[in-house]
C-alpha positions as CSV (number, residue, x, y, z in Angstrom):
1,M,103.6,-1.5,78.1
2,Q,102.6,-5.2,78.4
3,K,105.3,-7.8,79.2
4,A,106.1,-10.3,76.4
5,E,105.0,-13.8,76.9
6,T,106.6,-16.9,75.4
7,I,104.4,-19.9,74.8
8,E,104.9,-23.5,73.6
9,Y,102.3,-25.6,71.9
10,K,102.6,-29.3,71.0
11,T,101.0,-29.8,67.6
12,H,98.5,-32.5,66.7
13,G,98.2,-34.1,63.2
14,S,100.8,-32.1,61.3
15,C,104.4,-32.6,60.4
16,S,105.5,-29.9,62.7
17,K,105.9,-31.1,66.3
18,L,106.2,-27.9,68.5
19,I,105.4,-24.2,68.1
20,K,107.2,-21.6,70.2
21,M,105.9,-18.0,70.1
22,T,106.6,-14.8,71.8
23,I,103.6,-12.5,72.1
24,C,103.5,-8.9,73.3
25,E,100.4,-6.6,73.2
26,N,98.5,-9.2,71.1
27,K,101.2,-9.3,68.4
28,I,103.6,-12.0,67.5
29,T,107.1,-10.8,68.1
30,D,109.0,-14.0,67.5
31,S,108.2,-17.6,66.5
32,E,109.9,-21.0,66.0
33,I,108.2,-24.0,64.5
34,I,110.0,-27.3,65.0
35,G,109.6,-30.0,62.4
36,G,107.6,-29.7,59.2
37,C,108.8,-28.2,55.9
38,N,111.7,-26.1,56.9
39,G,111.7,-23.5,54.1
40,N,107.9,-23.0,54.1
41,L,107.8,-22.6,57.9
42,K,110.7,-20.1,57.8
43,G,108.7,-18.1,55.4
44,I,105.5,-18.3,57.5
45,Q,107.5,-17.3,60.6
46,K,108.7,-14.1,58.8
47,L,105.2,-13.3,57.5
48,I,103.5,-13.6,60.9
49,R,106.1,-11.5,62.8
50,G,104.5,-8.3,63.9
51,M,101.0,-9.5,63.0
52,D,98.0,-9.4,65.4
53,I,97.2,-12.8,66.7
54,D,93.5,-12.5,65.7
55,E,94.5,-11.8,62.1
56,V,96.7,-14.9,62.0
57,I,93.9,-17.0,63.5
58,E,91.5,-15.7,60.8
59,K,93.9,-16.4,58.0
60,F,95.2,-19.8,59.1
61,K,92.3,-21.5,60.9
62,G,91.0,-24.4,58.9
63,I,93.8,-24.7,56.3
64,R,94.3,-28.4,55.5
65,C,97.4,-30.2,54.2
66,G,96.4,-32.8,51.6
67,D,94.1,-35.4,53.1
68,K,95.0,-34.4,56.7
69,P,92.3,-32.6,58.7
70,T,94.9,-29.9,59.7
71,S,98.2,-28.3,58.6
72,C,101.1,-26.4,60.1
73,P,99.3,-23.1,59.5
74,D,96.1,-24.5,61.1
75,Q,98.2,-25.6,64.1
76,I,99.6,-22.1,64.4
77,A,96.0,-20.9,64.7
78,C,95.2,-23.6,67.3
79,C,98.3,-22.5,69.3
80,L,97.0,-18.9,69.3
81,I,93.5,-19.9,70.1
82,A,94.8,-22.0,73.1
83,Y,96.8,-18.9,74.2
84,K,93.8,-16.7,74.0
85,N,91.7,-19.2,75.9
86,S,94.3,-19.4,78.7
87,K,94.3,-15.6,79.0
88,Q,90.5,-15.5,79.3
89,N,90.5,-18.2,82.0
90,V,93.1,-16.3,84.0
91,N,91.2,-13.0,83.7
92,V,87.9,-14.4,84.8
């Protein structure tokens, strides 16, 4: 069994400021999103718990908030993409 990893990601261009996630065996086991729309983000956190990170990336990547080029869900995808990229660089 793979060890759980906790990651932190400073967001860019969204109301949320920081994303903290725990990932184990490519699945999100816990998350905390600081800043942003509290109720909506609590709902998103419950929805993504237990999901495969690739599925979350596929669903959330490119979502925009109003005129902004990004959104809190898009920043979650960016966080997970950065995590995957860091794992690939370590395993090379």
